[in-house]
C-alpha positions in Angstrom: 0.0 0.0 0.0 1.0 3.6 -0.6 1.8 6.1 2.1 -1.5 8.0 1.7 -3.6 4.9 1.7 -1.8 3.7 4.9 -2.6 7.0 6.6 -6.3 6.8 5.6 -6.6 3.2 6.7 -5.1 4.1 10.1 -7.1 7.3 10.7 -10.5 6.5 9.2 -11.4 3.7 11.7 -10.4 5.9 14.6 -12.5 8.8 13.3 -15.5 6.4 13.0 -15.0 5.3 16.7 -15.2 8.9 17.8 -17.0 11.9 16.4 -18.4 10.0 13.4 -19.7 7.0 15.3 -23.3 8.0 14.7 -22.7 7.7 10.9 -21.9 4.0 11.2 -23.9 0.8 11.8 -23.0 -2.8 12.1 -23.6 -5.3 9.3 -23.6 -9.0 8.7 -23.0 -10.2 5.2 -23.6 -13.7 3.8 -22.9 -15.5 0.5 -24.4 -18.8 -0.5 -22.3 -20.8 -3.0 -23.0 -24.1 -4.7 -20.5 -26.9 -4.6 -21.3 -28.9 -1.5 -21.7 -32.7 -1.5 -23.9 -34.3 -4.0 -27.2 -35.7 -2.6 -28.3 -38.7 -4.6 -31.8 -38.6 -3.1 -32.6 -35.1 -4.2 -30.2 -35.2 -7.2 -28.8 -31.8 -6.2 -25.5 -30.5 -4.9 -25.4 -28.8 -1.5 -24.6 -25.2 -0.7 -22.1 -23.4 1.5 -22.9 -20.2 3.3 -20.1 -17.8 4.3 -20.7 -14.9 6.7 -18.8 -11.8 7.6 -19.4 -9.0 10.1 -18.2 -5.4 10.3 -19.6 -1.9 10.2 -20.3 0.5 7.4 -20.9 4.1 6.9 -24.4 5.2 6.0 -24.7 7.1 2.7 -27.3 8.1 0.1 -27.4 8.4 -3.6 -27.7 11.9 -5.1 -30.6 12.7 -7.4 -28.1 12.9 -10.3 -26.9 9.3 -9.6 -30.4 7.8 -9.5 -31.1 6.7 -13.1 -34.1 4.4 -12.5 -32.2 1.4 -14.0 -28.9 0.8 -12.2 -29.7 2.9 -9.1 -33.4 3.2 -8.0 -34.7 5.9 -5.7 -35.4 3.2 -3.1 -31.8 1.8 -3.2 -29.4 2.2 -0.3 -25.8 3.3 -0.4 -23.3 2.1 2.1 -19.5 2.5 2.4 -17.5 -0.4 3.9 -14.1 0.3 5.4 -11.9 -2.4 3.8 -9.5 -2.7 6.7 -12.3 -3.5 9.1 -13.5 -6.7 7.4 -12.3 -9.7 5.5 -15.3 -9.5 3.3 -14.9 -8.7 -0.4 -18.4 -7.8 -1.5 -19.9 -9.4 -4.6 -23.2 -8.9 -6.5 -26.0 -11.0 -4.9 -24.4 -11.1 -1.4 -27.1 -10.5 1.2 -26.3 -7.8 3.9 -28.7 -7.0 6.7 -31.6 -8.2 4.5 -30.5 -6.2 1.5 -29.1 -7.6 -1.7 -25.8 -6.2 -3.2 -26.6 -4.9 -6.7 -23.2 -3.3 -7.5 -19.8 -2.9 -5.9 -17.3 -0.1 -6.4 -14.3 1.4 -4.8 -13.3 4.9 -3.8 -10.2 6.4 -5.6 -8.0 5.8 -2.5 -8.9 2.1 -2.5 -9.9 2.2 1.1 -13.8 1.9 0.9 -16.2 -0.5 -0.9 -19.1 1.5 -2.3 -22.2 -0.7 -2.3 -25.6 -0.3 -3.9 -28.1 -2.3 -1.9 -31.7 -3.2 -2.8 -34.5 -4.7 -0.9 -35.6 -7.8 -2.9 
């Protein structure tokens, strides 16, 4: 990591513990993947569920970003501090009852930017 990124990764979690704590909330993410053992009775393969915990920063989409296709007016925006979780978000992950529709990163590569939708 670069010097600036290291500084951000060190200071952002501390800021979120202090004055910015009311802008955060905890999350639990889960991902279901196929590939478990084959069940000859049902003729299907099992699934595996992975879970992660952490906290994220509450955000919202601007009216210019809401296009009615990729981002709906009812979608939720959340920012995940990468150094606080081992989770690498992916489309279709479920987080606090919401489904991940898209995943992006900030320019400093310290936050995951999530578009979440109630499905």
